[in-house]
C-alpha positions as CSV (number, residue, x, y, z in Angstrom):
1,M,16.1,46.0,-15.7
2,S,14.6,42.6,-15.0
3,K,16.3,39.9,-13.9
4,N,15.6,36.5,-14.9
5,K,13.7,34.7,-12.0
6,P,14.3,30.9,-12.6
7,P,10.9,28.8,-12.2
8,P,9.5,28.4,-8.9
9,Q,10.5,24.6,-7.6
10,A,7.7,21.9,-6.7
11,V,7.9,22.0,-2.6
12,F,8.2,18.2,-1.1
13,V,5.5,17.9,1.1
14,P,5.1,14.3,3.4
15,A,2.3,12.4,3.1
16,S,1.9,12.9,7.4
17,R,1.0,16.9,6.4
18,L,-1.4,16.3,3.3
19,V,-5.1,16.6,4.0
20,W,-6.5,13.2,2.9
21,D,-9.7,14.2,2.0
22,D,-12.0,12.0,0.2
23,E,-11.8,13.9,-3.2
24,R,-8.1,13.1,-3.1
25,L,-8.3,9.7,-1.8
26,R,-10.9,9.0,-4.4
27,A,-8.2,10.1,-7.4
28,L,-5.9,7.3,-5.9
29,D,-6.0,3.4,-7.4
30,K,-6.0,0.7,-5.4
31,K,-2.3,0.1,-5.2
32,Q,-1.6,3.7,-4.6
33,L,-4.2,3.5,-1.7
34,A,-2.5,-0.1,-0.3
35,N,1.0,1.7,-0.2
36,L,-0.6,4.8,1.6
37,L,-2.2,2.3,4.4
38,V,1.2,0.7,4.8
39,N,2.8,4.1,4.9
40,L,0.2,5.5,7.4
41,Q,1.2,2.9,9.6
42,T,4.8,3.7,9.6
43,Q,4.0,7.2,10.2
44,L,2.1,6.2,12.9
45,A,5.0,3.8,14.6
46,V,7.5,6.8,14.7
47,G,4.7,9.3,15.8
48,R,4.1,11.6,13.1
49,I,0.8,11.5,13.3
50,S,-1.9,10.8,16.2
51,D,-3.7,7.7,16.8
52,E,-7.0,9.4,16.5
53,T,-6.0,10.7,12.7
54,A,-4.6,7.2,12.4
55,S,-7.7,5.4,12.7
56,D,-10.1,7.9,11.2
57,L,-7.1,7.6,7.9
58,E,-7.0,3.9,7.7
59,K,-11.2,3.2,8.0
60,R,-11.5,5.8,5.2
61,I,-8.5,3.9,3.5
62,R,-9.8,0.4,4.0
63,S,-13.0,1.2,2.7
64,R,-12.0,2.3,-0.3
65,L,-9.8,-1.0,-1.1
66,P,-11.4,-4.0,-2.4
67,R,-11.7,-6.9,0.2
68,P,-8.0,-8.6,-0.8
69,A,-6.2,-5.7,-0.7
70,R,-7.3,-4.7,3.0
71,S,-4.8,-7.0,4.4
72,T,-1.2,-5.6,4.6
73,G,0.0,-9.3,5.5
74,R,2.6,-11.1,3.3
75,K,1.3,-12.6,-0.1
76,R,1.1,-17.0,-0.2
77,R,3.8,-17.6,-2.7
78,S,2.6,-20.0,-5.6
79,K,4.6,-23.2,-5.9
80,A,7.2,-23.5,-8.8
81,P,5.9,-25.6,-11.6
82,H,8.8,-28.0,-10.9
83,E,7.6,-28.7,-7.5
84,D,4.0,-29.5,-9.0
85,A,5.3,-32.1,-10.7
86,A,7.4,-33.6,-8.2
87,E,4.5,-33.7,-6.2
88,E,2.3,-35.6,-8.8
89,G,5.6,-38.1,-9.3
90,N,5.7,-38.8,-5.6
91,K,1.8,-39.6,-5.8
92,A,2.1,-41.7,-8.7
93,E,5.0,-43.8,-7.6
94,A,2.7,-44.2,-4.0
95,E,0.2,-46.0,-5.7
96,K,2.0,-48.4,-7.2
């Protein structure tokens, strides 16, 4: 008699344990690469990966990102339409 075994479940592997070769990095889009770069800095900060590994991987990730996405800083907030209209009104009044 054979017993029905449940199908094997996927095993979670943290990103710090994966081998990030060029083929795996090539499969990611720019949003995923940017996210991986942020996560890499987090993993480095908590000591899950070494400085040497992090710097090597960071160089390889940054080389695959387009120029604006290489920065992990905050994006500038664009002005709301009502702020633009208010500035235009102030300029018109000042010219009178």
